[in-house]
C-alpha positions in Angstrom: -18.6 -20.1 -4.2 -15.6 -18.8 -6.1 -17.5 -16.0 -7.3 -18.6 -15.1 -3.8 -14.8 -15.1 -2.8 -13.6 -13.1 -5.6 -16.4 -10.6 -5.1 -14.4 -9.2 -2.3 -12.1 -7.5 -4.6 -12.8 -4.2 -6.4 -11.3 -5.9 -9.4 -14.1 -8.4 -9.6 -15.8 -8.1 -12.9 -19.5 -7.7 -13.6 -21.4 -8.3 -16.8 -24.6 -6.8 -17.9 -28.2 -7.6 -19.3 -30.4 -4.9 -20.7 -34.1 -5.1 -20.4 -35.9 -2.7 -22.7 -39.3 -3.1 -24.5 -38.1 -0.8 -27.4 -34.9 -0.5 -29.5 -31.5 -0.3 -27.9 -29.8 3.1 -28.9 -26.7 2.7 -30.8 -23.3 3.7 -29.3 -22.4 7.1 -30.6 -18.8 7.5 -31.6 -17.0 10.5 -30.2 -15.8 12.5 -33.0 -13.3 11.2 -35.7 -9.9 9.6 -35.7 -9.4 6.8 -33.2 -13.0 6.9 -31.9 -14.1 5.9 -35.5 -11.8 2.9 -35.5 -13.3 -0.3 -36.8 -11.1 -2.3 -34.1 -12.9 -3.8 -31.2 -13.2 -1.1 -28.5 -14.8 -0.4 -25.4 -18.1 1.7 -25.2 -18.5 1.6 -21.5 -16.8 0.8 -18.2 -18.0 -0.2 -14.7 -17.0 1.8 -11.5 -17.3 1.0 -8.0 -18.6 3.6 -5.4 -15.6 3.3 -2.9 -13.1 4.3 -5.6 -15.1 7.5 -6.5 -15.7 8.4 -2.8 -12.0 8.6 -2.2 -11.5 10.9 -5.2 -11.5 14.7 -5.2 -13.9 16.4 -7.7 -10.7 17.3 -9.8 -9.8 13.7 -9.8 -13.2 12.6 -10.9 -13.2 15.2 -13.7 -9.9 14.0 -14.8 -11.3 10.4 -14.8 -14.2 11.4 -17.2 -11.9 13.4 -19.5 -9.8 10.2 -19.7 -12.7 8.0 -20.5 -13.7 10.5 -23.3 -10.1 10.3 -24.7 -10.5 6.5 -24.7 -13.7 6.7 -26.6 -15.8 5.2 -23.7 -19.1 7.0 -23.5 -20.9 5.0 -20.9 -20.3 4.8 -17.2 -21.9 2.1 -15.1 -22.1 2.7 -11.3 -21.9 -0.9 -9.9 -24.5 -0.2 -7.1 -26.1 2.7 -5.3 -27.4 0.8 -2.3 -26.4 -2.3 -0.2 -29.3 -4.3 1.5 -26.9 -6.7 3.0 -26.2 -4.3 5.9 -28.6 -3.6 8.7 -30.0 -1.2 8.2 -29.7 -0.9 4.4 -27.2 1.9 3.2 -26.9 4.0 0.2 -24.2 5.9 -1.6 -26.0 9.3 -1.9 -28.3 11.4 0.5 -31.5 9.6 1.2 -33.7 8.6 4.1 -31.6 5.6 4.7 -28.0 5.7 6.2 -25.3 6.8 3.8 -22.3 4.4 3.5 -20.1 7.0 1.6 -18.7 10.4 2.6 -19.8 12.1 -0.6 -23.0 11.9 -2.8 -21.3 9.5 -5.3 -24.2 9.3 -7.6 -24.6 13.0 -8.0 -20.8 13.6 -8.5 -20.6 10.9 -11.2 -23.6 12.4 -13.0 -22.3 15.9 -13.0 -18.8 15.0 -14.0 -20.1 12.6 -16.8 -22.6 15.3 -18.0 -19.7 17.7 -18.7 -18.1 15.2 -21.0 -21.3 14.0 -22.7 -21.0 10.5 -21.0 -24.0 8.5 -20.4 -24.4 6.9 -16.9 -26.3 3.6 -16.0 -27.3 3.6 -12.5 -26.7 0.3 -10.5 -29.4 -0.6 -8.0 -28.7 -2.6 -4.8 -26.0 -5.1 -4.0 -26.3 -7.7 -1.2 -23.7 -10.3 -0.3 -26.4 -12.6 0.8 -27.1 -13.1 -2.8 -23.9 -15.4 -3.0 -25.5 -17.7 -0.4 -29.3 -17.4 -1.5 -29.4 -16.9 -5.2 -33.0 -17.9 -6.5 -33.3 -20.6 -3.6 -35.2 -18.4 -1.3 -38.1 -16.9 -3.4 -39.3 -14.7 -0.5 -36.0 -13.0 -0.1 -35.8 -12.6 -4.0 -39.3 -11.1 -4.1 -38.4 -8.6 -1.3 -35.2 -7.6 -3.2 -37.2 -6.9 -6.3 -39.6 -4.7 -4.2 -36.6 -2.8 -2.9 -35.0 -2.4 -6.3 -38.2 -0.7 -7.5 -38.5 1.7 -4.6 -34.8 2.5 -4.9 -35.1 3.4 -8.7 -38.1 5.6 -7.7 -36.0 7.5 -5.2 -33.0 7.9 -7.6 -35.2 9.0 -10.5 -37.0 11.5 -8.2 -33.6 12.9 -7.0 -31.7 13.0 -10.1 -34.1 12.6 -13.1 -34.9 16.1 -13.8 -31.5 17.5 -13.7 -29.7 14.5 -15.4 -32.5 13.3 -17.7 -30.2 13.4 -20.7 -27.3 11.8 -19.0 -28.9 8.9 -17.3 -29.0 6.1 -20.0 -30.2 3.0 -18.2 -30.3 0.8 -15.1 -28.0 -2.0 -13.8 -29.0 -4.9 -11.5 -26.1 -6.4 -9.7 -27.4 -9.8 -8.8 -25.4 -12.1 -11.1 -26.7 -15.3 -12.6 -24.2 -18.1 -13.3 -23.9 -21.7 -14.5 -23.2 -23.3 -11.2 -26.0 -22.1 -8.7 -28.9 -22.2 -11.0 -29.2 -25.8 -12.0 -33.1 -26.2 -12.2 -35.9 -24.9 -14.3 -37.5 -23.6 -10.9 -34.4 -21.2 -10.4 -34.6 -20.1 -13.9 -38.3 -19.2 -13.7 -37.7 -17.4 -10.4 -35.0 -15.3 -12.0 -37.1 -14.6 -15.0 -40.0 -13.4 -12.6 -37.4 -11.1 -10.9 -36.2 -9.7 -14.1 -39.8 -9.1 -15.4 -41.0 -7.5 -12.0 -38.2 -5.0 -11.9 -37.9 -4.6 -15.6 -41.6 -3.8 -16.0 -41.4 -1.3 -13.2 -38.3 0.4 -14.6 -39.7 0.7 -18.1 -42.8 2.3 -16.8 -40.5 4.7 -14.7 -38.2 5.5 -17.6 -39.6 4.2 -20.7 -37.0 2.8 -23.4 -34.1 2.9 -20.9 -32.2 -0.3 -20.7 -31.9 -2.3 -17.5 -28.6 -4.1 -16.9 -28.1 -7.5 -15.1 -24.9 -9.6 -15.1 -24.6 -13.2 -16.0 -21.3 -15.1 -15.8 -20.2 -18.6 -16.3 -17.3 -20.7 -14.9 -16.1 -23.3 -17.5 -14.6 -25.7 -14.9 -17.9 -27.0 -13.8 -21.7 -26.4 -13.5 -23.9 -26.3 -16.5 -22.1 -27.0 -19.8 -22.4 -24.5 -22.6 -25.3 -26.3 -23.9 -27.1 -26.1 -20.6 -26.2 -22.6 -20.3 -28.0 -22.0 -23.6 -30.9 -23.8 -22.5 -31.2 -21.8 -19.4 -31.2 -18.4 -21.3 -33.8 -19.8 -23.7 -36.1 -20.3 -20.8 -35.4 -17.0 -19.2 -35.6 -15.1 -22.4 -38.9 -16.6 -23.4 -40.4 -15.4 -20.0 -38.9 -11.9 -19.7 -38.2 -8.9 -21.9 -34.3 -8.9 -22.0 -33.0 -6.8 -24.7 -29.1 -7.2 -24.1 -27.1 -9.8 -22.3 -23.6 -8.3 -21.9 -21.8 -11.4 -20.6 -18.7 -11.5 -18.5 -15.9 -13.0 -20.6 -14.5 -14.6 -17.3 -10.9 -14.6 -18.5 -9.4 -12.4 -15.8 -11.4 -14.1 -13.1 -9.8 -17.5 -14.3 -13.3 -18.8 -15.4 -12.3 -19.4 -18.9 -9.5 -19.1 -21.3 -9.4 -17.1 -24.4 -9.8 -20.2 -26.4 -12.9 -21.2 -24.7 -14.7 -17.9 -25.3 -16.2 -18.8 -28.7 -18.0 -21.8 -27.3 -19.9 -19.9 -24.5 -20.6 -16.7 -26.6 -21.9 -18.9 -29.4 -24.1 -20.8 -27.1 -25.6 -17.5 -25.7 -26.0 -16.1 -29.1 -27.9 -19.2 -30.1 -30.3 -19.0 -27.3 -31.1 -15.4 -28.4 -31.5 -16.3 -31.9 -33.9 -19.2 -31.0 -36.4 -17.3 -28.8 -35.6 -13.7 -28.8 -33.9 -12.5 -31.9 -34.2 -8.8 -31.1 -32.0 -9.3 -27.9 -28.5 -8.1 -28.2 -25.3 -9.7 -26.9 -22.6 -7.7 -25.5 -19.3 -8.5 -24.0 -18.2 -7.4 -20.6 -14.4 -7.9 -21.1 -12.4 -8.2 -18.1 -9.2 -6.0 -17.9 -7.6 -7.7 -14.9 -5.7 -10.8 -14.1 -5.2 -12.5 -10.6 -1.8 -12.1 -8.8 -0.4 -12.8 -5.3 -1.1 -9.2 -4.2 -4.8 -9.1 -5.6 -6.0 -8.3 -9.1 -3.7 -6.3 -11.3 -4.0 -4.8 -15.0 -4.3 -7.4 -17.8 -1.8 -6.5 -20.7 -3.5 -4.9 -23.6 -2.6 -7.5 -26.3 -4.4 -10.2 -24.0 -7.5 -7.9 -23.6 -7.5 -7.2 -27.4 -7.2 -11.0 -28.0 -10.2 -11.7 -25.9 -12.3 -9.1 -27.7 -11.4 -10.6 -31.1 -12.5 -14.0 -29.8 -15.9 -13.0 -29.2 -16.3 -10.5 -32.0 -18.5 -12.7 -34.3 -21.2 -12.8 -31.6 -21.3 -9.4 -29.9 -22.7 -6.0 -30.6 -20.8 -3.9 -28.2 -18.0 -4.1 -25.5 -18.1 -3.0 -21.9 -15.1 -3.4 -19.6 -14.6 -4.3 -16.0 -12.9 -2.2 -15.6 -11.2 0.6 -17.5 -11.5 2.9 -14.6 -10.1 0.3 -12.0 -7.3 -1.2 -14.1 -6.5 1.1 -17.0 -7.0 4.6 -15.8 -3.9 6.9 -15.2 -5.7 8.1 -12.1 -5.4 4.6 -10.6 -2.5 2.7 -12.4 0.4 3.2 -14.6 -0.4 5.7 -17.5 1.2 3.3 -20.0 -1.9 1.1 -19.9 -4.3 3.9 -21.1 -1.5 5.2 -23.6 -1.2 1.8 -25.0 -4.9 1.2 -25.4 -5.3 4.6 -27.0 -2.5 3.8 -29.5 -4.2 0.6 -30.3 -7.5 2.6 -31.2 -5.6 4.8 -33.5 -3.7 2.0 -35.4 -5.9 -1.2 -34.9 -2.8 -3.0 -33.7 -1.2 -3.4 -30.2 2.3 -2.1 -30.2 4.9 -5.0 -30.1 8.3 -3.4 -29.2 9.8 -5.0 -26.1 11.5 -3.1 -23.2 15.2 -3.2 -22.7 16.7 -6.0 -20.3 17.2 -4.7 -16.8 21.0 -4.0 -16.4 23.3 -4.6 -13.4 21.4 -7.3 -11.8 22.7 -8.6 -8.5 21.5 -10.8 -5.6 22.7 -10.7 -2.0 21.7 -12.7 0.9 20.9 -10.0 3.5 19.7 -12.4 6.5 18.9 -16.2 6.9 15.5 -15.6 5.5 16.0 -12.9 2.8 17.9 -12.1 -0.5 18.0 -8.5 -1.7 17.8 -7.9 -5.5 19.0 -4.9 -7.5 19.0 -3.7 -11.1 18.9 -0.7 -13.3 15.4 0.2 -14.6 14.5 -0.7 -18.2 13.3 1.6 -20.8 10.3 1.2 -23.1 8.8 3.2 -26.1 5.6 3.8 -24.0 6.5 2.6 -20.5 7.6 -0.4 -18.4 4.7 -1.4 -16.2 6.2 -4.3 -14.1 9.2 -6.5 -13.6 8.6 -10.2 -13.4 11.0 -11.8 -10.7 11.8 -15.5 -11.1 13.3 -17.7 -8.4 14.7 -21.0 -9.4 12.9 -20.7 -12.8 9.4 -20.0 -11.1 7.7 -16.7 -11.3 7.4 -15.5 -7.8 6.6 -11.7 -8.0 5.2 -9.2 -10.5 6.7 -5.9 -9.3 4.9 -2.6 -10.5 7.3 -0.2 -12.0 5.5 2.8 -10.5 4.7 3.6 -6.9 1.3 5.2 -6.9 0.7 5.0 -3.0 -0.5 8.5 -3.0 -2.9 8.0 -5.9 -6.7 8.1 -5.1 -6.4 9.9 -1.8 -5.3 13.5 -2.7 -5.7 15.8 -5.6 -2.1 15.7 -6.6 -1.9 12.0 -7.8 1.7 11.6 -8.6 3.4 8.4 -9.7 7.0 7.9 -8.8 9.3 5.8 -10.8 11.0 3.1 -8.6 14.3 4.5 -7.3 17.4 3.4 -9.2 18.6 0.9 -8.6 15.3 -0.8 -8.3 15.4 -2.9 -5.2 13.3 -5.8 -4.1 13.7 -8.1 -0.9 12.6 -11.7 -1.4 11.6 -12.5 2.2 10.5 -15.6 4.2 13.1 -17.7 2.5 14.4 -20.8 4.1 17.7 -20.6 5.9 20.8 -22.4 4.6 19.7 -22.7 1.0 20.9 -21.3 -2.5 18.5 -19.4 -4.7 18.9 -18.3 -8.3 17.2 -15.3 -9.8 16.4 -13.6 -13.0 14.2 -10.6 -13.9 12.3 -9.7 -17.0 10.7 -6.3 -17.7 7.1 -6.1 -19.1 5.3 -3.1 -20.8 1.5 -2.4 -20.8 1.0 -4.2 -24.1 2.4 -7.5 -22.5 5.8 -7.3 -24.5 8.6 -8.7 -22.4 12.4 -8.1 -22.4 14.9 -10.8 -22.5 15.7 -12.1 -19.0 18.8 -10.9 -17.0 21.7 -13.2 -16.5 21.1 -15.3 -13.6 22.3 -14.2 -10.1 22.6 -16.3 -6.9 22.7 -16.0 -3.3 22.9 -18.5 -0.2 21.1 -17.7 3.0 22.9 -18.3 6.3 21.7 -21.4 8.3 19.6 -21.1 11.4 19.3 -23.4 14.4 16.5 -26.1 14.5 13.4 -25.7 16.7 11.9 -29.2 17.0 9.6 -28.5 19.9 6.0 -27.3 19.3 4.9 -25.6 22.5 1.5 -24.6 21.1 0.0 -27.9 20.0 -3.5 -28.0 21.7 -3.0 -24.6 23.2 -6.0 -22.3 23.7 -6.5 -19.1 21.8 -8.9 -16.3 21.0 -9.3 -14.1 17.8 -10.6 -10.7 17.6 -12.6 -11.5 14.4 -14.7 -14.8 14.3 -14.0 -16.9 11.2 -16.6 -16.9 8.3 -19.5 -19.5 8.9 -18.5 -21.1 5.6 -15.0 -21.6 6.8 -15.5 -21.7 10.5 -13.2 -22.2 13.4 -14.8 -23.9 16.4 -11.8 -22.7 18.7 -9.2 -25.5 18.1 -8.1 -25.5 14.4 -5.2 -23.2 14.7 -3.4 -25.5 17.2 -4.6 -28.9 16.3 -1.8 -29.9 14.0 -4.2 -30.6 11.1 -2.7 -28.9 7.9 -4.7 -27.9 4.9 -4.1 -28.6 1.3 -4.1 -26.1 -1.5 -7.9 -26.5 -1.8 -9.8 -23.8 0.0 -12.7 -26.2 0.8 -10.3 -28.3 2.9 -11.9 -28.3 6.4 -8.5 -27.5 8.1 -8.7 -23.9 6.8 -10.5 -21.1 8.6 -11.4 -18.0 6.6 -12.1 -14.4 7.2 -13.4 -11.8 4.6 -12.0 -8.5 5.8 -9.7 -5.6 5.0 -9.3 -4.6 8.7 -6.4 -5.9 10.9 -7.4 -8.8 13.4 -5.5 -10.6 16.1 -5.3 -14.1 17.4 -3.7 -14.6 20.8 -2.3 -18.0 22.1 -1.9 -19.0 25.7 1.0 -21.5 26.2 -0.2 -22.1 29.7 3.0 -21.0 31.4 5.9 -18.8 30.9 8.5 -20.5 28.7 11.5 -19.8 26.3 10.2 -19.2 22.7 12.7 -19.4 19.8 10.4 -19.3 16.8 6.8 -18.3 15.8 5.2 -19.7 12.5 1.8 -19.4 10.8 0.5 -21.0 7.8 -1.7 -19.2 5.2 -3.3 -20.1 1.9 -3.0 -18.2 -1.4 -5.5 -18.8 -4.2 -5.6 -15.4 -6.3 -8.3 -16.8 -8.7 -10.7 -17.0 -5.8 -9.7 -13.8 -3.9 -7.7 -15.6 -1.3 -4.5 -13.7 -0.7 -1.7 -13.6 1.9 -1.5 -11.0 4.5 0.7 -8.2 3.9 2.5 -9.1 7.1 1.7 -10.6 10.4 3.3 -8.9 13.5 4.1 -10.9 16.6 4.0 -9.5 20.3 4.4 -11.5 23.6 3.4 -11.1 27.2 3.8 -13.0 30.4 0.5 -11.7 31.8 -1.8 -11.5 28.9 -2.2 -7.7 29.4 1.0 -6.0 28.6 2.5 -7.0 25.2 5.9 -6.3 23.7 6.4 -6.3 20.1 8.7 -9.1 18.9 8.9 -8.8 15.3 7.1 -8.8 11.9 6.7 -11.6 9.3 6.4 -10.3 5.8 4.5 -12.1 3.1 6.6 -14.5 1.0 6.7 -14.3 -2.7 4.9 -17.3 -4.1 4.0 -16.2 -7.7 0.4 -16.2 -8.7 -0.4 -20.1 -8.3 -2.4 -21.8 -5.6 0.1 -22.4 -2.8 0.5 -22.6 1.1 2.8 -20.1 2.8 4.6 -20.4 6.0 5.3 -17.1 7.8 8.4 -17.7 10.1 9.9 -15.4 12.9 13.2 -17.1 13.7 16.3 -16.7 15.9 14.3 -15.6 19.0 15.1 -15.9 22.6 12.2 -14.6 24.8 10.4 -15.9 27.7 6.6 -15.7 27.4 3.3 -17.2 28.1 1.0 -15.3 25.6 1.8 -14.8 21.9 -0.3 -12.5 19.8 -0.3 -12.4 16.1 -1.7 -9.1 14.5 -2.8 -9.8 10.9 -2.7 -7.1 8.3 -4.8 -8.3 5.2 -4.0 -7.5 1.7 -6.9 -5.3 0.3 -10.4 -6.5 0.9 -9.8 -10.2 0.2 -10.0 -13.5 2.1 -7.5 -14.5 4.7 -7.1 -18.4 5.2 -5.2 -19.9 7.9 -4.9 -23.3 9.4 -2.0 -23.5 12.0 0.0 -21.3 14.4 3.1 -22.8 15.9 5.2 -21.4 18.7 8.5 -23.5 18.7 11.4 -24.0 21.0 15.0 -25.2 20.2 15.0 -27.8 23.1 12.4 -29.1 25.6 
């Protein structure tokens, strides 16, 4: 279930398996120098269609040039169709509706061809996979048949022009150690791989076909059980490469746990299919309160070294999304390429932020200011600590214009750097420090502490909305449902997302919930509770806007509640709009999600100072 939630993020990693009846072509090094380095390095990177669809052709060309400079010679398109929609859609012109504005497949192939980069074509995705897995044999058989037809269409459209650029195929359905507990499901997946793999091998003889296994060390099959599963699958299908997600970025494993799981997979290969290769799909992201962000290079390299005794090659999820200078701070790409040249990650720390101050700007906010740090390659983020706890990782560059226009320009944060820590409790004292971090993960010494005390606010003991009726513009997901009373029943959820008090919605689009208090009355405060669990893709909304109405038709904006800074741990956040004096009957909350993740809420309260 965690994998299903996290799949909503473009950051979510995918791994790979290659099915080939013949030999796997060796990765060709690009020239001399850094590309001939003996240090662990990436040969390939996944890319998701929506990112490419937003780019101009100039940006896509720049991306491929960047990959070539980083010695990455294989690009994996994560999917080319979606059978989870009705009707199914594709990311290139075909007989089915197109979900993208541009021919993403054709554009990637053309740009890759100019740089001599090979492309693996992903077949269909389908979010129903995260519910069905191999439990529904008829559904799985239908998906296999669709995959074969999709491959036929792709090869007919692009095969003749890009025969030397297309290097293989990728199947996006990911096997894991939680949802395939029986030999029945193992056999069904082996049959699926064999059906699709046989067809693709007949269509494009010798080209590898990639699928995606992952594991979560917190439960499910143990490493030994995982090894047994792959022995059975390998003995019944022609799988030549298992490129396994390392799971570190997704929170499924630690660096220290990698050898156990990769050794177990390698042992299964050696026992029943010694010609099969094991690759690593190294994750280049980490979870944060604002979604997934770039993993420091030293951490990435440490993960690569941990699996080096077991793997033949490294792919990444994803250099394009988390290390590309077209997408993130250029210091990540520069630091990785410097590592390729020397075989070591640079270790010089940034300077400590200077002139640090903290001033309470209102009863719920403290404004922090400091002078920007410097670094040999570049500062990538500032770590903000409140009362000794990390509450925010603030990017050092504003790249809000990137990925949307041809002139992708990064802007250094204005000096002094300013950050407003909002949704604090009134009448409390807070102590802050700030640390600068570079792309390698080197950190400066912390600033001297700075403190501020927020002003007090009047109490609001009366909850006007307990048991009130409400309606939401977007129904809750059936897995985390709302029968129509959860948001006003007084039942508060824990930090576990499976707690039945929570209601969940998977969306990147704004939605509203409108409460009816039953009569016009004075309102002094509005609050709503939200869950944060970055490792599973549950993130706080960017903000929640509040509007009020006496008739339910004409609404007046009352204010906006910005997301509090909670760090990257699982936590419950209370959004509060205080110091109100307004007469209203209807209260509407407009929720603006963060990215394409999950929004979980359990309660809305409309409060009054006195009855």
